[in-house]
N, C-alpha and C positions, 0 to 999 in steps of 0.2 A: 504493499499499500503506501501509496506516495504522500510525503510529510506535507500536510499543509494546515494553516491556522485550526481548523474545524476538529481535526485529531491530534493535534498537539496536547490539550489541554484533558487532563484525566478525572473524570467525575470519582467523587468518592462518594459510595451509595451505603456502606457497614462500618460496624466499630472495627471488625477485622481489617477491611483496607485501610483506616484511619490509622489502626496502629502498625501496620506495616509500613505503610509512609512517613511515618515519625521516625520509626527506626533507620530507614533509608536517609532521614534528615542527619544521620551521623556522618555520612558521606560526601552529602549534595545538599544543594539549597534547593529548597522548597517554596514555590510562590503558591500561596493557595488564596485564591479566589472566595470569598465568602459574601453570600449571597441570600437573599430572603427566596423562597420557594416559589413564590407568586412572580417572580422577576427572572430567576435563571442566572444562570452566568453570565459576564461581562463580554460581550461581543465586541466591543469596540477596541480592545487592547490585544485581541488576537493577533492583527498585523504587527505590533511592538512585540509577541510574544515569540511569533515567528522569525523578527529580527534578531532578536535575542539568543535565539537557539541557533539560527544559521552564521552567527555573527563570532560565536565560541567553539574551541576545538573540543571535541568529544563531549558535546553537550549532553548527550544522553547519560553519562555517570557523573556528570557534575552538576545537575540543574532539571528540575520535575517543575509542572505547570499542574496547579491542581484546583478540584473547584469543588466546594462542599454549602450544602444548604444548612443556613445559619439555624433555625427551629431543629434541625435532625441532629446537630454537631455545637448545640449551645454549651453544654457539660463543657464537653472536648475542647473548645475553642477558649474559653473562659480560664481552663488550667491552664492555656499556654501565653496569655496575654499577661503583660509584665502590670503588676499593681498600679503603675503608675497611668496607663494605657489612656487615653481620653476616648476609647469606643467602649459605647454601652450597649452590648447585645439586645438588651431589653426596652432599651428605646429606639434601636436602629431601624431606619427606613429602608426606603428603596435603594439610594446609594453603595455602590458594591464599596467592598474595604480587602485590601491584600497585606496578607500577612507573609512577611519572607521567614522562615524558620531554617534554623541549623542545631544541630543536636537536641531536636527535642524543645527548643526556646526559640521565641521571635527576637528576630535582630532588626527588623524593621518594619513598619507599616505605611501602608501609602493610603489614604481613603480619596474615593474618586477613581474615575479613568485617570489617571496623571500619568502619563507615558513617559514623562522626562524624569519623574521620580524614580518610575518603577526601574527603568533604564541604569539611574545613577545607584538604585540599592543594589541591584544585582549585579552590577560591576564593582559593587563594593564589599560583596560577601559571597561570591560564587568561591567554590573551593578552588584551589590551583588545579591545574591540569595535572594526571597522576604521570608519574615518570614511569616511561614505558621501555623497552627493547628500543635501541640505538641501530636501524638497519644498515649495515654495512655496503 
């Protein structure tokens, strides 16, 4: 299947999938789109996600774009939000917010479809390219 912005974002639908992705955050940066169930994932930033993916070496081992329904994962999202976070899940409207997660902790958050902020925060938090064998 060809890579495009539509199949780049993985939807987290179960607690087991959530836990699997959080475990992967030890080695990669997760960009999590948190949205209301009636709104769905942010389509506006899909071209930005594709650009980020295409502009990085070995992105599949360093970066994942995910989407989660706030109502389904409220407790899980609250558990990883920093105490000083300005995000209130109980009062959150339709504007999406994005959590950048490393080692099961939020390292940055972006409120709204703010492409420059997503780009800057991904660049600042993506893990280094893994050291591989050098071809002779």
